[in-house]
All heavy atoms as an XYZ file, in Angstrom:
930
protein
N      -5.530    -53.597     42.009
C      -5.282    -52.668     40.949
C      -4.508    -51.456     41.444
O      -3.693    -50.921     40.716
C      -6.614    -52.200     40.364
C      -7.369    -53.308     39.703
S      -7.613    -52.733     38.121
C      -9.105    -53.077     37.570
N      -4.799    -51.037     42.637
C      -4.083    -49.906     43.217
C      -2.614    -50.238     43.382
O      -1.755    -49.380     43.220
C      -4.693    -49.515     44.555
N      -2.311    -51.496     43.650
C      -0.915    -51.899     43.847
C      -0.144    -51.781     42.540
O       1.054    -51.493     42.549
C      -0.850    -53.326     44.372
N      -0.781    -52.030     41.401
C      -0.106    -51.897     40.115
C       0.220    -50.441     39.801
O       1.234    -50.164     39.191
C      -0.982    -52.463     38.989
C      -1.086    -53.979     39.098
O      -0.210    -54.629     39.679
N      -2.157    -54.535     38.559
N      -0.611    -49.548     40.244
C      -0.391    -48.132     39.916
C       0.520    -47.469     40.935
O       1.476    -46.793     40.600
C      -1.730    -47.377     39.833
C      -2.553    -47.944     38.680
C      -1.527    -45.896     39.629
C      -3.955    -47.443     38.616
N       0.244    -47.685     42.224
C       0.974    -46.971     43.263
C       2.305    -47.628     43.621
O       3.222    -46.954     44.034
C       0.110    -46.847     44.526
C      -1.199    -46.060     44.355
C      -2.003    -46.138     45.639
C      -0.917    -44.630     43.971
N       2.436    -48.876     43.532
C       3.662    -49.625     43.798
C       4.194    -49.393     45.213
O       5.397    -49.329     45.433
C       4.752    -49.273     42.784
C       4.304    -49.499     41.378
C       5.329    -50.251     40.605
C       4.851    -50.323     39.178
N       4.905    -51.508     38.557
N       3.289    -49.307     46.155
C       3.730    -49.170     47.547
C       3.318    -50.431     48.309
O       2.469    -51.204     47.883
C       3.095    -47.932     48.186
O       1.709    -48.150     48.381
N       3.982    -50.598     49.467
C       3.684    -51.767     50.297
C       2.228    -51.738     50.775
O       1.568    -52.763     50.829
C       4.585    -51.805     51.523
C       5.909    -52.375     51.210
C       6.694    -52.502     52.518
N       7.914    -53.177     52.244
C       8.218    -54.367     52.706
N       7.422    -54.985     53.523
N       9.332    -54.933     52.380
N       1.770    -50.582     51.145
C       0.406    -50.436     51.660
C      -0.605    -50.778     50.574
O      -1.593    -51.456     50.843
C       0.187    -49.002     52.150
C      -1.158    -48.814     52.776
S      -1.237    -49.784     54.265
C      -1.934    -48.603     55.348
N      -0.364    -50.357     49.345
C      -1.280    -50.643     48.236
C      -1.295    -52.134     47.942
O      -2.357    -52.715     47.670
C      -0.865    -49.859     47.007
N      -0.141    -52.793     47.999
C      -0.063    -54.243     47.766
C      -0.835    -54.996     48.840
O      -1.608    -55.925     48.569
C       1.415    -54.706     47.704
C       1.504    -56.214     47.676
C       2.107    -54.091     46.496
N      -0.644    -54.631     50.116
C      -1.332    -55.324     51.211
C      -2.856    -55.100     51.115
O      -3.643    -56.006     51.408
C      -0.787    -54.885     52.562
O      -1.066    -53.530     52.807
N      -3.270    -53.902     50.711
C      -4.700    -53.650     50.549
C      -5.287    -54.471     49.399
O      -6.397    -54.968     49.493
C      -4.960    -52.156     50.294
C      -4.822    -51.309     51.540
S      -5.751    -52.001     52.898
C      -7.210    -51.057     52.788
N      -4.524    -54.609     48.327
C      -4.984    -55.401     47.195
C      -5.150    -56.868     47.605
O      -6.145    -57.523     47.258
C      -3.993    -55.275     46.043
O      -4.420    -56.057     44.966
N      -4.189    -57.391     48.362
C      -4.264    -58.779     48.863
C      -5.475    -58.931     49.799
O      -6.206    -59.908     49.742
C      -2.941    -59.170     49.561
C      -1.825    -59.251     48.522
C      -3.098    -60.482     50.305
C      -0.449    -59.450     49.116
N      -5.683    -57.924     50.642
C      -6.794    -57.949     51.585
C      -8.140    -58.013     50.842
O      -9.029    -58.793     51.203
C      -6.725    -56.716     52.490
C      -7.813    -56.667     53.547
C      -7.716    -57.433     54.696
C      -8.919    -55.848     53.384
C      -8.707    -57.389     55.662
C      -9.916    -55.791     54.339
C      -9.802    -56.574     55.482
O     -10.770    -56.529     56.430
N      -8.282    -57.224     49.777
C      -9.526    -57.199     49.006
C      -9.733    -58.530     48.297
O     -10.847    -59.088     48.278
C      -9.511    -56.023     47.998
C     -10.653    -56.129     46.999
C      -9.563    -54.704     48.740
N      -8.672    -59.084     47.707
C      -8.785    -60.372     47.009
C      -9.198    -61.460     47.993
O     -10.065    -62.293     47.711
C      -7.459    -60.719     46.302
C      -7.465    -62.143     45.791
C      -7.208    -59.750     45.156
N      -8.589    -61.478     49.192
C      -8.951    -62.482     50.220
C     -10.421    -62.321     50.651
O     -11.115    -63.306     50.888
C      -8.024    -62.358     51.416
C      -6.648    -62.916     51.135
C      -5.762    -62.829     52.341
N      -4.432    -63.325     52.041
C      -3.360    -63.125     52.776
N      -3.451    -62.390     53.889
N      -2.206    -63.618     52.440
N     -10.861    -61.087     50.752
C     -12.260    -60.847     51.141
C     -13.216    -61.419     50.087
O     -14.219    -62.058     50.430
C     -12.502    -59.366     51.344
N     -12.880    -61.191     48.810
C     -13.736    -61.734     47.760
C     -13.700    -63.264     47.732
O     -14.725    -63.913     47.495
C     -13.352    -61.149     46.388
C     -13.965    -59.804     46.134
C     -13.182    -58.657     46.141
C     -15.322    -59.676     45.901
C     -13.732    -57.409     45.912
C     -15.888    -58.426     45.659
C     -15.093    -57.292     45.675
N     -12.560    -63.850     47.952
C     -12.444    -65.317     48.002
C     -13.304    -65.873     49.140
O     -14.021    -66.863     48.988
C     -10.963    -65.738     48.144
C     -10.846    -67.219     48.471
C     -10.193    -65.412     46.870
N     -13.225    -65.196     50.276
C     -14.001    -65.645     51.443
C     -15.509    -65.508     51.183
O     -16.288    -66.387     51.556
C     -13.601    -64.845     52.668
C     -14.161    -65.417     53.934
C     -13.444    -64.875     55.122
N     -13.829    -65.610     56.299
C     -13.691    -65.175     57.510
N     -13.111    -64.000     57.718
N     -14.071    -65.890     58.524
N     -15.907    -64.432     50.520
C     -17.328    -64.252     50.194
C     -17.814    -65.355     49.254
O     -18.902    -65.897     49.423
C     -17.553    -62.876     49.548
C     -17.569    -61.747     50.544
S     -17.709    -60.088     49.810
C     -18.931    -60.276     48.578
N     -16.978    -65.713     48.281
C     -17.345    -66.780     47.362
C     -17.487    -68.114     48.094
O     -18.412    -68.890     47.838
C     -16.303    -66.888     46.233
C     -16.688    -67.895     45.172
C     -15.730    -67.939     44.025
N     -14.395    -68.268     44.525
C     -13.254    -67.947     43.913
N     -13.301    -67.267     42.784
N     -12.106    -68.296     44.403
N     -16.569    -68.401     49.015
C     -16.649    -69.638     49.809
C     -17.934    -69.682     50.641
O     -18.593    -70.718     50.744
C     -15.429    -69.765     50.715
C     -14.142    -70.095     49.997
C     -12.924    -70.044     50.918
O     -13.070    -69.649     52.103
O     -11.830    -70.402     50.451
N     -18.279    -68.542     51.237
C     -19.496    -68.478     52.051
C     -20.740    -68.721     51.191
O     -21.660    -69.423     51.612
C     -19.607    -67.126     52.761
C     -18.577    -66.911     53.859
C     -18.771    -67.858     55.028
O     -19.931    -68.173     55.362
O     -17.769    -68.276     55.615
N     -20.747    -68.129     49.999
C     -21.892    -68.325     49.120
C     -22.032    -69.783     48.677
O     -23.135    -70.318     48.631
C     -21.795    -67.402     47.900
C     -22.060    -65.920     48.159
C     -21.806    -65.102     46.895
C     -23.492    -65.729     48.610
N     -20.907    -70.407     48.330
C     -20.983    -71.813     47.907
C     -21.401    -72.708     49.074
O     -22.162    -73.661     48.889
C     -19.647    -72.303     47.325
O     -18.604    -72.113     48.278
C     -19.316    -71.586     46.048
N     -20.883    -72.420     50.269
C     -21.279    -73.245     51.420
C     -22.760    -73.021     51.743
O     -23.466    -73.937     52.155
C     -20.411    -72.935     52.634
O     -20.658    -71.643     53.127
N     -23.217    -71.794     51.509
C     -24.629    -71.497     51.748
C     -25.498    -72.267     50.758
O     -26.547    -72.790     51.118
C     -24.857    -69.999     51.609
C     -26.178    -69.545     52.070
C     -26.247    -68.063     52.008
N     -27.141    -67.561     53.013
C     -27.491    -66.312     53.111
N     -26.976    -65.433     52.290
N     -28.331    -65.927     54.029
N     -25.063    -72.340     49.522
C     -25.796    -73.112     48.525
C     -25.832    -74.584     48.909
O     -26.852    -75.246     48.759
C     -25.152    -72.945     47.139
C     -25.499    -71.663     46.474
C     -25.012    -71.635     45.036
N     -24.999    -70.265     44.562
C     -24.042    -69.712     43.856
N     -22.976    -70.422     43.525
N     -24.128    -68.466     43.466
N     -24.695    -75.084     49.369
C     -24.653    -76.483     49.811
C     -25.640    -76.720     50.955
O     -26.353    -77.732     50.982
C     -23.238    -76.872     50.271
C     -22.222    -76.893     49.141
O     -22.652    -76.962     47.962
O     -21.011    -76.829     49.435
N     -25.677    -75.776     51.878
C     -26.622    -75.902     52.989
C     -28.069    -75.846     52.500
O     -28.915    -76.605     52.971
C     -26.382    -74.798     54.031
C     -25.162    -74.965     54.922
C     -24.992    -73.737     55.812
C     -25.303    -76.206     55.787
N     -28.333    -74.953     51.561
C     -29.682    -74.860     51.024
C     -30.082    -76.157     50.317
O     -31.205    -76.641     50.483
C     -29.797    -73.677     50.063
C     -29.817    -72.331     50.743
C     -29.878    -71.179     49.754
O     -30.215    -71.426     48.562
O     -29.607    -70.049     50.169
N     -29.171    -76.723     49.543
C     -29.455    -77.987     48.857
C     -29.709    -79.099     49.865
O     -30.628    -79.899     49.709
C     -28.298    -78.355     47.929
C     -28.183    -77.469     46.710
C     -26.947    -77.774     45.893
O     -26.214    -78.734     46.245
O     -26.704    -77.061     44.903
N     -28.866    -79.132     50.896
C     -29.028    -80.172     51.928
C     -30.360    -79.990     52.666
O     -31.058    -80.971     52.937
C     -27.850    -80.105     52.916
C     -27.901    -81.141     53.982
C     -27.726    -82.537     53.408
N     -27.798    -83.489     54.496
C     -28.435    -84.646     54.425
N     -29.002    -85.016     53.292
N     -28.489    -85.446     55.453
N     -30.724    -78.753     52.963
C     -32.009    -78.500     53.620
C     -33.188    -78.897     52.724
O     -34.187    -79.429     53.206
C     -32.121    -77.032     54.028
C     -31.300    -76.621     55.243
C     -31.403    -75.114     55.453
C     -31.759    -77.353     56.484
N     -33.058    -78.659     51.433
C     -34.098    -79.083     50.501
C     -34.244    -80.602     50.494
O     -35.360    -81.131     50.480
C     -33.809    -78.578     49.088
C     -34.036    -77.080     48.931
O     -34.770    -76.509     49.774
O     -33.487    -76.498     47.982
N     -33.109    -81.303     50.508
C     -33.145    -82.768     50.555
C     -33.822    -83.254     51.833
O     -34.667    -84.147     51.798
C     -31.730    -83.342     50.473
C     -31.064    -83.215     49.137
C     -29.623    -83.710     49.180
O     -29.077    -83.992     50.243
N     -29.002    -83.806     48.011
N     -33.451    -82.646     52.941
C     -34.038    -83.046     54.226
C     -35.539    -82.776     54.229
O     -36.331    -83.591     54.716
C     -33.328    -82.315     55.390
C     -31.905    -82.847     55.545
C     -34.097    -82.471     56.687
C     -31.054    -82.066     56.525
N     -35.943    -81.643     53.687
C     -37.362    -81.300     53.634
C     -38.141    -82.319     52.805
O     -39.223    -82.750     53.192
C     -37.536    -79.901     53.065
C     -38.966    -79.403     53.115
C     -39.091    -77.980     52.598
O     -38.085    -77.424     52.126
O     -40.196    -77.453     52.674
N     -37.582    -82.722     51.672
C     -38.244    -83.724     50.839
C     -38.374    -85.046     51.581
O     -39.421    -85.704     51.534
C     -37.462    -83.921     49.538
C     -37.586    -82.763     48.576
C     -36.732    -82.980     47.353
C     -36.760    -81.757     46.444
N     -35.855    -81.902     45.293
N     -37.320    -85.441     52.277
C     -37.352    -86.691     53.049
C     -38.414    -86.607     54.141
O     -39.186    -87.544     54.357
C     -35.960    -86.991     53.649
C     -34.979    -87.357     52.532
C     -36.040    -88.110     54.670
C     -33.535    -87.444     52.984
N     -38.478    -85.468     54.820
C     -39.465    -85.300     55.883
C     -40.889    -85.319     55.337
O     -41.798    -85.852     55.982
C     -39.201    -84.010     56.663
C     -37.973    -84.026     57.573
C     -37.791    -82.668     58.233
C     -38.082    -85.106     58.625
N     -41.092    -84.731     54.170
C     -42.419    -84.765     53.574
C     -42.844    -86.187     53.240
O     -43.996    -86.571     53.451
C     -42.472    -83.879     52.325
C     -42.416    -82.372     52.571
C     -42.341    -81.621     51.251
C     -43.623    -81.934     53.372
N     -41.899    -86.972     52.731
C     -42.194    -88.379     52.441
C     -42.524    -89.110     53.738
O     -43.505    -89.859     53.814
C     -41.005    -89.044     51.706
C     -41.184    -90.541     51.632
C     -40.846    -88.447     50.318
N     -41.723    -88.883     54.770
C     -41.967    -89.539     56.057
C     -43.291    -89.073     56.659
O     -44.000    -89.863     57.284
C     -40.825    -89.272     57.020
C     -39.573    -90.017     56.685
N     -38.422    -89.870     57.389
C     -39.281    -90.916     55.719
C     -37.482    -90.636     56.886
N     -37.985    -91.281     55.860
N     -43.609    -87.809     56.462
C     -44.857    -87.277     57.001
C     -46.052    -87.994     56.391
O     -46.973    -88.403     57.095
C     -44.930    -85.773     56.736
C     -46.079    -85.111     57.457
O     -46.355    -85.507     58.608
O     -46.687    -84.196     56.884
N     -46.041    -88.169     55.083
C     -47.154    -88.869     54.433
C     -47.196    -90.331     54.859
O     -48.278    -90.881     55.068
C     -47.055    -88.764     52.903
O     -45.790    -89.275     52.482
C     -47.211    -87.336     52.433
N     -46.030    -90.956     55.017
C     -46.002    -92.345     55.459
C     -46.538    -92.479     56.885
O     -47.268    -93.422     57.197
C     -44.583    -92.907     55.367
C     -44.104    -93.104     53.949
C     -42.639    -93.519     53.878
O     -41.902    -93.409     54.846
N     -42.227    -94.001     52.716
N     -46.175    -91.529     57.747
C     -46.680    -91.566     59.120
C     -48.187    -91.345     59.162
O     -48.896    -91.972     59.962
C     -45.967    -90.526     59.985
C     -44.531    -90.865     60.369
C     -43.883    -89.685     61.078
C     -44.481    -92.086     61.254
N     -48.698    -90.465     58.314
C     -50.151    -90.244     58.254
C     -50.866    -91.528     57.837
O     -51.876    -91.910     58.418
C     -50.487    -89.118     57.286
C     -50.258    -87.744     57.842
C     -50.669    -86.680     56.847
C     -50.378    -85.296     57.379
N     -50.728    -84.245     56.409
N     -50.334    -92.190     56.815
C     -50.938    -93.445     56.356
C     -50.906    -94.496     57.459
O     -51.888    -95.203     57.687
C     -50.205    -93.960     55.120
C     -50.419    -93.122     53.881
C     -49.538    -93.550     52.720
O     -48.798    -94.550     52.867
O     -49.581    -92.899     51.669
N     -49.771    -94.588     58.152
C     -49.643    -95.558     59.235
C     -50.628    -95.255     60.359
O     -51.301    -96.149     60.878
C     -48.203    -95.547     59.777
C     -47.897    -96.521     60.904
C     -48.008    -97.947     60.415
C     -46.512    -96.247     61.448
N     -50.762    -93.993     60.707
C     -51.684    -93.598     61.773
C     -53.128    -93.911     61.378
O     -53.921    -94.362     62.198
C     -51.520    -92.114     62.093
C     -52.345    -91.664     63.251
C     -52.015    -92.046     64.536
C     -53.461    -90.879     63.056
C     -52.777    -91.644     65.608
C     -54.231    -90.466     64.113
C     -53.892    -90.852     65.402
N     -53.473    -93.675     60.108
C     -54.825    -93.987     59.652
C     -55.110    -95.479     59.722
O     -56.234    -95.887     59.962
C     -55.022    -93.477     58.218
C     -55.125    -91.969     58.119
C     -55.148    -91.469     56.686
O     -55.084    -92.308     55.754
O     -55.212    -90.241     56.496
N     -54.085    -96.304     59.519
C     -54.271    -97.755     59.614
C     -54.340    -98.224     61.064
O     -55.059    -99.156     61.387
C     -53.143    -98.480     58.883
C     -53.207    -98.312     57.390
C     -52.047    -98.981     56.701
C     -52.104    -98.743     55.190
N     -50.942    -99.290     54.507
N     -53.597    -97.572     61.943
C     -53.551    -97.992     63.351
C     -54.740    -97.457     64.142
O     -55.205    -98.109     65.068
C     -52.222    -97.534     63.990
C     -51.066    -98.349     63.437
C     -52.257    -97.667     65.496
C     -49.725    -97.923     63.948
N     -55.242    -96.292     63.793
C     -56.315    -95.647     64.570
C     -57.520    -96.560     64.814
O     -57.986    -96.654     65.942
C     -56.755    -94.366     63.898
C     -57.900    -93.699     64.628
C     -58.218    -92.383     64.056
N     -57.981    -91.439     65.141
C     -57.976    -90.170     65.031
N     -58.143    -89.626     63.864
N     -57.799    -89.398     66.063
N     -58.048    -97.266     63.818
C     -59.194    -98.146     64.108
C     -58.849    -99.241     65.113
O     -59.710    -99.681     65.861
C     -59.550    -98.752     62.751
C     -58.968    -97.838     61.744
C     -57.768    -97.209     62.390
N     -57.607    -99.664     65.132
C     -57.206   -100.702     66.086
C     -57.149   -100.161     67.509
O     -57.339   -100.908     68.467
C     -55.845   -101.284     65.691
C     -55.777   -101.949     64.317
C     -54.347   -102.357     64.007
C     -56.707   -103.140     64.256
N     -56.865    -98.872     67.652
C     -56.759    -98.271     68.978
C     -58.129    -97.951     69.573
O     -58.279    -97.912     70.785
C     -55.920    -96.989     68.912
C     -54.462    -97.164     68.510
C     -53.787    -95.810     68.394
C     -53.726    -98.015     69.519
N     -59.121    -97.704     68.731
C     -60.449    -97.358     69.220
C     -61.161    -98.602     69.741
O     -60.899    -99.718     69.300
C     -61.272    -96.725     68.101
C     -60.727    -95.421     67.529
C     -61.580    -94.983     66.350
C     -60.687    -94.345     68.599
N     -62.061    -98.413     70.691
C     -62.822    -99.531     71.242
C     -63.746   -100.075     70.146
O     -64.491    -99.331     69.524
C     -63.665    -99.062     72.434
C     -62.854    -98.709     73.636
C     -62.270    -99.937     74.299
O     -62.768   -101.039     74.152
N     -61.181    -99.744     75.019
N     -63.715   -101.369     69.922
C     -64.603   -101.928     68.908
C     -66.042   -101.942     69.408
O     -66.312   -102.036     70.594
C     -64.074   -103.357     68.726
C     -63.416   -103.677     70.012
C     -62.868   -102.371     70.533
N     -66.972   -101.823     68.467
C     -68.386   -101.864     68.810
C     -68.768   -103.338     68.933
O     -68.847   -104.051     67.934
C     -69.205   -101.162     67.728
C     -70.666   -101.158     68.016
N     -71.192   -100.460     69.059
C     -71.701   -101.776     67.401
C     -72.491   -100.637     69.084
N     -72.822   -101.436     68.079
N     -68.984   -103.780     70.159
C     -69.266   -105.195     70.390
C     -70.763   -105.443     70.427
O     -71.521   -104.677     71.012
C     -68.633   -105.650     71.704
C     -67.130   -105.670     71.673
C     -66.545   -106.271     72.940
O     -67.292   -106.936     73.675
O     -65.360   -106.064     73.174
N     -71.162   -106.531     69.817
C     -72.544   -106.962     69.896
C     -72.711   -107.709     71.218
O     -71.764   -108.306     71.723
C     -72.856   -107.900     68.738
C     -72.745   -107.237     67.377
C     -73.008   -108.234     66.287
C     -72.826   -107.586     64.930
N     -72.931   -108.556     63.855
N     -73.916   -107.689     71.779
C     -74.110   -108.442     73.019
C     -73.891   -109.929     72.762
O     -74.398   -110.488     71.790
C     -75.554   -108.139     73.409
C     -76.173   -107.435     72.253
C     -75.080   -106.980     71.357
N     -73.122   -110.539     73.613
C     -72.772   -111.949     73.427
C     -73.787   -112.854     74.108
O     -74.397   -112.481     75.102
C     -71.395   -112.232     74.021
C     -70.285   -111.547     73.305
C     -68.986   -111.943     73.921
N     -67.870   -111.348     73.224
C     -66.620   -111.617     73.485
N     -66.314   -112.456     74.448
N     -65.657   -111.048     72.799
N     -73.912   -114.029     73.567
C     -74.734   -115.037     74.217
C     -73.968   -115.585     75.409
O     -72.744   -115.722     75.362
C     -75.010   -116.194     73.262
C     -76.114   -115.968     72.283
C     -76.299   -117.219     71.470
C     -77.731   -117.447     71.132
N     -77.896   -118.691     70.373
N     -74.706   -115.892     76.455
C     -74.057   -116.472     77.616
C     -73.674   -117.910     77.305
O     -74.409   -118.632     76.636
C     -74.980   -116.420     78.819
C     -75.224   -115.011     79.307
C     -76.059   -115.029     80.558
C     -76.254   -113.617     81.059
N     -77.087   -113.576     82.266
N     -72.516   -118.290     77.808
C     -72.046   -119.655     77.608
C     -72.680   -120.542     78.675
O     -72.782   -120.168     79.841
C     -70.508   -119.718     77.704
C     -69.893   -118.871     76.593
C     -70.013   -121.149     77.602
C     -68.408   -118.758     76.682
N     -73.082   -121.740     78.297
C     -73.663   -122.674     79.253
C     -75.173   -122.704     79.121
O     -75.745   -122.385     78.093
N     -75.813   -123.108     80.189
C     -77.270   -123.196     80.162
C     -77.843   -122.499     81.386
O     -77.158   -122.275     82.365
C     -77.724   -124.656     80.115
C     -77.264   -125.443     81.303
C     -78.089   -125.579     82.411
C     -76.020   -126.046     81.322
C     -77.665   -126.297     83.521
C     -75.602   -126.762     82.426
C     -76.428   -126.887     83.523
N     -79.109   -122.192     81.302
C     -79.789   -121.538     82.405
C     -80.981   -122.380     82.814
O     -81.684   -122.916     81.976
C     -80.288   -120.149     81.988
C     -79.197   -119.140     81.784
C     -79.780   -117.769     81.451
O     -80.896   -117.456     81.894
O     -79.091   -117.032     80.735
N     -81.193   -122.477     84.107
C     -82.375   -123.141     84.632
C     -83.283   -122.048     85.144
O     -82.893   -121.255     85.997
C     -82.011   -124.115     85.772
C     -81.056   -125.176     85.244
C     -83.261   -124.706     86.375
C     -80.535   -126.082     86.312
N     -84.459   -122.020     84.586
C     -85.391   -120.990     84.999
C     -86.273   -121.559     86.101
O     -87.157   -122.370     85.850
C     -86.209   -120.508     83.814
C     -85.340   -119.840     82.770
C     -86.138   -119.246     81.676
C     -85.168   -118.598     80.696
N     -85.825   -117.902     79.637
N     -85.980   -121.163     87.306
C     -86.745   -121.601     88.469
C     -87.325   -120.387     89.158
O     -86.810   -119.280     89.039
C     -85.854   -122.361     89.455
C     -85.372   -123.688     88.945
C     -84.506   -124.398     89.977
O     -84.038   -123.740     90.917
O     -84.315   -125.603     89.842
N     -88.332   -120.660     89.917
C     -88.924   -119.606     90.706
C     -87.958   -119.273     91.833
O     -87.419   -120.166     92.485
C     -90.251   -120.085     91.266
C     -91.136   -119.017     91.764
C     -92.475   -119.609     92.135
C     -93.447   -118.526     92.494
N     -94.733   -119.102     92.864
N     -87.691   -118.000     92.036
C     -86.768   -117.592     93.087
C     -87.411   -117.783     94.449
O     -88.584   -117.469     94.658
C     -86.371   -116.125     92.909
C     -85.541   -115.809     91.679
C     -85.314   -114.302     91.603
C     -84.215   -116.523     91.714
N     -86.650   -118.321     95.372
C     -87.118   -118.531     96.737
C     -86.443   -117.502     97.615
O     -85.228   -117.370     97.595
C     -86.769   -119.956     97.224
C     -87.216   -120.139     98.654
C     -87.378   -120.976     96.301
N     -87.219   -116.781     98.348
C     -86.660   -115.785     99.241
C     -86.353   -116.405    100.588
O     -87.223   -116.525    101.448
N     -85.149   -116.856    100.776
C     -84.755   -117.475    102.036
C     -84.719   -116.442    103.139
O     -84.189   -115.355    102.964
C     -83.385   -118.136    101.898
C     -83.411   -119.342    101.005
C     -82.930   -119.273     99.707
C     -83.952   -120.530    101.459
C     -82.968   -120.370     98.873
C     -83.995   -121.637    100.621
C     -83.511   -121.550     99.340
O     -83.558   -122.632     98.525
N     -85.311   -116.813    104.280
C     -85.311   -115.930    105.425
C     -86.409   -114.899    105.386
O     -86.540   -114.100    106.290
N     -87.240   -114.909    104.357
C     -88.341   -113.958    104.260
C     -89.654   -114.694    104.519
O     -89.808   -115.858    104.157
C     -88.374   -113.311    102.868
C     -87.187   -112.451    102.571
C     -87.343   -111.818    101.216
C     -86.137   -110.953    100.910
N     -86.217   -110.391     99.574
N     -90.586   -114.025    105.113
C     -91.898   -114.620    105.378
C     -92.723   -114.570    104.100
O     -92.684   -113.618    103.351
C     -92.606   -113.868    106.488
C     -91.904   -114.029    107.798
C     -92.881   -113.774    108.926
N     -92.209   -113.996    110.177
C     -92.219   -115.167    110.805
N     -92.885   -116.176    110.332
N     -91.588   -115.313    111.938
N     -93.472   -115.651    103.903
C     -94.357   -115.687    102.744
C     -95.801   -115.782    103.203
O     -96.110   -115.613    104.373
C     -93.983   -116.840    101.814
C     -94.037   -118.185    102.496
O     -94.403   -118.217    103.688
O     -93.737   -119.194    101.843
N     -96.709   -116.104    102.300
C     -98.145   -116.128    102.604
C     -98.527   -117.232    103.586
O     -99.559   -117.150    104.258
C     -98.948   -116.309    101.316
C     -98.781   -115.131    100.380
O     -98.340   -114.061    100.857
O     -99.078   -115.280     99.178
N     -97.737   -118.280    103.685
C     -98.105   -119.410    104.550
C     -97.760   -119.143    105.998
O     -98.066   -119.945    106.856
C     -97.402   -120.686    104.082
O     -95.998   -120.485    104.151
C     -97.816   -121.035    102.671
N     -97.113   -118.060    106.298
C     -96.833   -117.719    107.676
C     -95.508   -118.209    108.190
O     -95.354   -118.487    109.375
N     -94.557   -118.316    107.355
C     -93.241   -118.711    107.829
C     -92.209   -118.524    106.750
O     -92.522   -118.289    105.593
N     -90.943   -118.588    107.138
C     -89.885   -118.454    106.146
C     -89.687   -119.785    105.457
O     -90.204   -120.822    105.880
C     -88.597   -117.992    106.819
O     -88.105   -119.013    107.648
N     -88.931   -119.776    104.391
C     -88.685   -120.998    103.640
C     -88.017   -122.066    104.477
O     -88.342   -123.252    104.387
N     -87.091   -121.691    105.335
C     -86.393   -122.679    106.159
C     -87.313   -123.230    107.239
O     -87.236   -124.404    107.580
C     -85.141   -122.059    106.806
O     -85.517   -120.888    107.503
C     -84.109   -121.713    105.764
N     -88.209   -122.400    107.755
C     -89.151   -122.887    108.769
C     -90.111   -123.889    108.169
O     -90.422   -124.908    108.779
C     -89.917   -121.712    109.375
C     -89.058   -120.826    110.245
C     -89.813   -119.566    110.670
O     -90.972   -119.378    110.252
O     -89.204   -118.782    111.412
N     -90.565   -123.635    106.945
C     -91.461   -124.579    106.278
C     -90.763   -125.896    106.053
O     -91.343   -126.964    106.247
C     -91.913   -124.018    104.943
C     -93.186   -123.236    105.041
C     -93.650   -122.806    103.705
N     -92.628   -121.890    103.188
C     -92.371   -121.685    101.922
N     -93.057   -122.308    101.009
N     -91.436   -120.855    101.545
N     -89.471   -125.850    105.658
C     -88.719   -127.079    105.426
C     -88.605   -127.866    106.727
O     -88.796   -129.084    106.744
C     -87.334   -126.765    104.856
C     -86.486   -127.999    104.649
C     -86.749   -128.846    103.576
C     -85.461   -128.327    105.525
C     -85.995   -129.983    103.388
C     -84.713   -129.471    105.345
C     -84.979   -130.291    104.275
O     -84.252   -131.422    104.096
N     -88.329   -127.190    107.815
C     -88.206   -127.873    109.101
C     -89.539   -128.481    109.523
O     -89.585   -129.609    110.025
C     -87.706   -126.899    110.160
N     -90.653   -127.775    109.303
C     -91.975   -128.303    109.652
C     -92.311   -129.505    108.815
O     -92.791   -130.512    109.322
C     -93.022   -127.223    109.416
C     -93.576   -126.663    110.684
C     -94.673   -125.737    110.345
N     -94.139   -124.847    109.311
C     -94.658   -123.714    108.921
N     -95.763   -123.304    109.442
N     -94.094   -122.970    108.019
N     -91.996   -129.426    107.520
C     -92.327   -130.551    106.654
C     -91.452   -131.745    106.985
O     -91.900   -132.888    106.876
C     -92.183   -130.161    105.187
O     -90.824   -129.961    104.866
N     -90.232   -131.516    107.418
C     -89.352   -132.627    107.776
C     -89.864   -133.302    109.042
O     -89.779   -134.532    109.180
C     -87.929   -132.134    107.973
N     -90.397   -132.537    109.978
C     -90.922   -133.118    111.209
C     -92.195   -133.907    110.961
O     -92.426   -134.924    111.593
C     -91.197   -132.003    112.218
C     -89.963   -131.591    112.975
C     -90.305   -130.588    114.060
N     -89.982   -129.258    113.513
C     -90.730   -128.193    113.612
N     -91.845   -128.215    114.300
N     -90.369   -127.076    113.070
N     -93.001   -133.444    110.069
C     -94.289   -134.093    109.840
C     -94.207   -135.206    108.814
O     -95.126   -135.998    108.702
C     -95.312   -133.066    109.363
O     -94.857   -132.461    108.197
C     -95.580   -132.040    110.457
N     -93.141   -135.288    108.018
C     -93.068   -136.315    106.990
C     -92.707   -137.662    107.585
O     -92.152   -137.751    108.683
C     -92.064   -135.921    105.907
O     -90.766   -136.055    106.409
N     -93.038   -138.712    106.842
C     -92.762   -140.054    107.330
C     -91.315   -140.452    107.091
O     -90.810   -141.376    107.699
C     -93.704   -141.059    106.647
O     -93.476   -141.014    105.244
N     -90.620   -139.722    106.208
C     -89.214   -140.039    105.932
C     -88.348   -139.321    106.939
O     -88.542   -138.154    107.243
C     -88.836   -139.599    104.512
C     -89.643   -140.261    103.443
N     -89.564   -141.597    103.188
C     -90.566   -139.757    102.575
C     -90.395   -141.892    102.197
N     -91.018   -140.787    101.813
N     -87.315   -140.005    107.410
C     -86.419   -139.329    108.342
C     -85.590   -138.281    107.598
O     -85.322   -138.403    106.415
C     -85.556   -140.427    108.899
C     -85.615   -141.521    107.899
C     -86.961   -141.396    107.216
N     -85.196   -137.272    108.304
C     -84.348   -136.203    107.741
C     -82.981   -136.780    107.407
O     -82.394   -137.484    108.231
C     -84.235   -135.050    108.739
C     -83.579   -133.843    108.140
N     -82.247   -133.678    108.110
C     -84.119   -132.748    107.505
C     -81.942   -132.545    107.521
N     -83.076   -131.948    107.158
N     -82.454   -136.518    106.208
C     -81.171   -137.136    105.828
C     -79.984   -136.664    106.645
O     -78.999   -137.371    106.789
C     -80.993   -136.777    104.356
C     -81.852   -135.606    104.138
C     -82.975   -135.680    105.129
N     -80.043   -135.474    107.220
C     -78.897   -134.951    107.963
C     -79.108   -135.021    109.453
O     -78.282   -134.599    110.221
C     -78.634   -133.492    107.563
C     -78.331   -133.335    106.102
C     -79.207   -132.673    105.270
C     -77.185   -133.869    105.563
C     -78.941   -132.530    103.937
C     -76.912   -133.736    104.210
C     -77.792   -133.067    103.395
N     -80.231   -135.544    109.900
C     -80.520   -135.554    111.340
C     -79.881   -136.723    112.035
O     -79.460   -137.682    111.551
C     -82.022   -135.565    111.565
C-alpha cells in the first residue's frame, strides 16, 4: 500500500517484502496443519497397535508361565523288595556277601561261577 502512495523504489521493494512474508507465513501454517493431521493419523494407528499388542501379550503370557503340573505316575512297574545292605554287617554276624559265600560253601550245589 505504501508503494501506491509513495511511488518510490524503496516503498515498492518493502511492499513486495511484506507480501512475501505473508505468503511464507501462510505456507508455514498450512504445512503445520499437514503435520498435525499426519501426527494425528500416526497416533490413531499407534493406539490401535497398542491395543492389539496388549491383546496379543495377554494371550501369550499364560504360555510363557510355567504350567502347574500334577505329579505324574511313574512309567513301568516297581518290585517292592526288602533292601539289602551290601557290605554292612547285620544281626547274623556278617555282611551279605560273606553270608552268600558261607552258604555256597556249605550247600550241596556247586557254585555256578566257581
